[in-house]
N, C-alpha and C positions, 0 to 999 in steps of 0.2 A: 438174443441168439440162443434159443432153447435147444436146437438140434445142431450138433456139429458132427459132420461125417468125414471120415478119412482115416488114415493110419493113426496109430497111437501117438506118434511124434507130432503129427499135425494137430491132433486134438489137444495135447498137452501144451504145445506152443501157442495155439490160439487162445486157450484159457489163460495162460500166463500173460499174453499180450493184452487181453481184456482187463486183467487186473492192473496192468500198467497204463491204462487209459485209451487203448485202441478200441475202436468200434468197427464192426464188419457189416457189410451189406450183402445179402444173399439174393439169388434169383429164385424163380419158382421151383427149382429143383434142389434147393438148399445148398447150392454151390456158391462159395464166397466169390464175389465179383469185384469188391473193392474194400479198402480199409482206410481208416482215418484216425489219427491221433489228435484229439482235441487239445491236448496240453502243448504239443509242439507244432501243430499245424501241418504235420507231414501227412500226405495222402498218396495212395497208390491204387491203381486199378489193375486187374488181372484179366487180360484178353483170353487166357487159356488156363486150364488146370495145371499145366506144366509151369507157367509163370507163378502161380500161387504156391505150388510145392517148393519151387526154388527159393522164393521169398521167405517162406516159413522155415526152410532148412537154414538159410542164412541168419535169420533171427534167432533160431534155436542155438546156433553156434556161438552167438554173442552173449548167451546167458551162462 
């Protein structure tokens, strides 16, 4: 995931999650469409950018 676009909170949270074992799948517009944690087996898909933002904000609050 070379290019991460979004607010500074989204970028910082995504980078922290990558360090914690999360991997992200992006579409052709570099928008994250799903995430998976290989360590825990947890996976989530994002049907809209709003879903992605909410999930990242919830994750940020847990750190």
